[in-house]
C-alpha positions in Angstrom: -32.3 14.8 -5.3 -30.6 17.9 -7.1 -28.4 19.3 -4.1 -27.1 15.9 -2.3 -26.1 14.3 -6.6 -24.0 17.5 -6.3 -22.1 16.8 -3.1 -22.0 13.1 -4.0 -20.1 14.2 -7.2 -18.2 17.2 -5.1 -17.2 14.0 -2.5 -15.9 11.8 -5.1 -13.7 14.4 -6.2 -12.4 15.2 -3.3 -11.4 11.4 -2.8 -9.7 11.7 -6.3 -7.2 14.2 -5.2 -6.7 12.4 -2.1 -5.9 9.1 -4.0 -3.9 10.9 -5.7 -1.5 12.4 -2.7 -1.9 9.0 -2.1 -0.5 6.9 -5.1 2.4 10.4 -5.2 3.3 9.2 -1.9 4.1 5.4 -3.3 6.0 6.7 -5.9 8.2 8.9 -3.3 8.8 6.1 -1.0 9.5 3.5 -3.4 12.2 5.9 -4.2 13.1 6.5 -0.7 13.2 3.0 -0.4 15.4 1.8 -3.4 17.3 4.8 -2.2 17.2 2.8 1.4 16.3 6.5 3.1 14.9 5.6 6.7 13.9 9.0 7.8 12.3 9.9 4.3 10.4 6.2 4.5 8.9 6.9 7.9 8.4 10.7 7.0 6.4 8.6 4.4 4.5 6.2 6.5 3.2 8.9 8.7 2.0 10.9 5.7 0.3 7.6 3.7 -1.2 7.2 7.4 -3.2 11.4 8.1 -3.9 11.2 4.1 -6.0 7.2 4.8 -7.5 9.1 7.5 -8.8 11.9 5.0 -9.9 9.2 2.8 -12.2 7.4 6.1 -13.3 10.8 6.7 -14.7 11.2 3.1 -15.7 6.9 2.8 -17.8 8.2 5.7 -18.8 11.1 4.4 -19.5 10.2 0.9 -21.6 6.5 2.3 -23.6 9.3 4.3 -24.9 11.0 0.9 -25.3 7.6 -0.7 -27.5 6.3 1.8 -29.5 9.4 1.8 -30.1 9.3 -1.8 -30.6 5.7 -1.9 -33.9 6.6 0.5 -35.1 8.6 -2.2 -34.9 6.7 -4.7 -36.5 3.7 -2.6 -33.6 1.5 -3.4 -31.3 -0.6 -1.2 -28.3 1.6 0.4 -26.2 -1.4 0.0 -26.7 -2.8 -3.7 -25.9 0.6 -4.7 -23.6 1.2 -6.8 -22.5 4.5 -9.1 -23.2 2.6 -12.4 -26.8 2.2 -10.9 -27.7 5.6 -9.4 -26.2 6.2 -12.7 -28.8 4.5 -14.9 -32.0 6.2 -12.5 -30.6 9.5 -12.2 -30.7 12.4 -15.3 -28.1 13.7 -17.0 -25.8 15.3 -16.7 -25.3 13.8 -13.4 -25.1 10.4 -14.6 -22.8 11.1 -16.9 -20.3 12.7 -14.0 -20.8 10.0 -11.8 -19.8 7.2 -14.8 -17.0 9.4 -15.0 -15.5 9.6 -11.4 -16.5 6.4 -10.7 -14.6 5.2 -13.5 -11.7 7.5 -12.6 -11.8 6.4 -8.6 -11.5 2.7 -10.1 -8.4 3.5 -12.2 -7.1 5.0 -9.7 -7.4 2.7 -6.6 -6.0 0.1 -9.4 -2.9 1.7 -9.8 -2.1 2.1 -6.6 -3.0 -1.2 -5.3 -0.6 -2.5 -8.6 2.2 0.2 -6.2 1.3 -0.8 -2.7 2.1 -4.2 -4.2 5.8 -3.7 -5.7 6.6 -1.6 -2.8 6.6 -4.7 -0.5 7.6 -6.7 -2.7 10.9 -3.9 -2.4 10.9 -4.2 1.2 10.6 -8.3 1.3 13.4 -8.6 -1.2 15.5 -6.1 1.0 14.8 -8.0 4.3 15.7 -11.4 2.2 19.2 -9.7 1.7 19.6 -8.8 4.9 18.7 -12.0 6.8 20.4 -13.1 3.9 23.8 -11.0 5.0 23.2 -11.9 8.6 23.3 -15.6 8.3 26.5 -15.5 6.1 28.1 -12.8 8.9 26.6 -15.2 12.3 28.1 -17.8 10.1 31.8 -16.6 9.8 32.1 -14.9 13.6 30.6 -18.5 15.0 32.9 -21.3 13.3 32.2 -24.7 13.4 33.4 -25.6 16.9 36.3 -27.1 18.0 35.8 -28.3 20.5 32.6 -30.4 21.2 30.7 -31.2 24.8 33.4 -34.1 25.5 36.2 -31.7 25.6 38.0 -33.8 23.2 39.3 -32.0 19.8 37.8 -33.0 16.2 40.3 -34.1 14.5 38.2 -34.9 11.4 38.2 -32.2 8.3 38.7 -28.5 8.3 38.1 -26.2 11.0 39.0 -22.7 8.8 37.0 -20.9 6.7 37.6 -18.7 3.6 35.5 -16.3 1.6 37.3 -16.1 -1.2 39.5 -18.2 -2.9 41.6 -15.3 -4.7 45.2 -13.8 -2.4 
């Protein structure tokens, strides 16, 4: 049991390192979004995918260790949390598990906030581009002068002006 608890702590330590790398990538990504650096954004997406794959592997490994510990403690592995586990094991593992679990939760919450910020920035940029394209489209395709009947429309103004200042 001692070895399994140590392995679990080590696994969570590795996850913390990976999640910190992911958070750093989100911060760099925001800067690249603001600076409109497309090549940097592409590289960041690739780097994030790599880190996420490593996180998935560590999570799978952590789940295996947790299942092993749950079996030894005769607990249902699906209901076992770090809080419940820390109540069932002795010190120093209990306090270390609580500490690591708190750090991990805090880090994940921060990553979710940064991810949402970056998503909002991207949506704003897309809305700006969409608005610009609509404006340019209306300027390059003014109201029709000739209609399906072949007649010229007689009412109203035909031209457009971007600015009232000359």
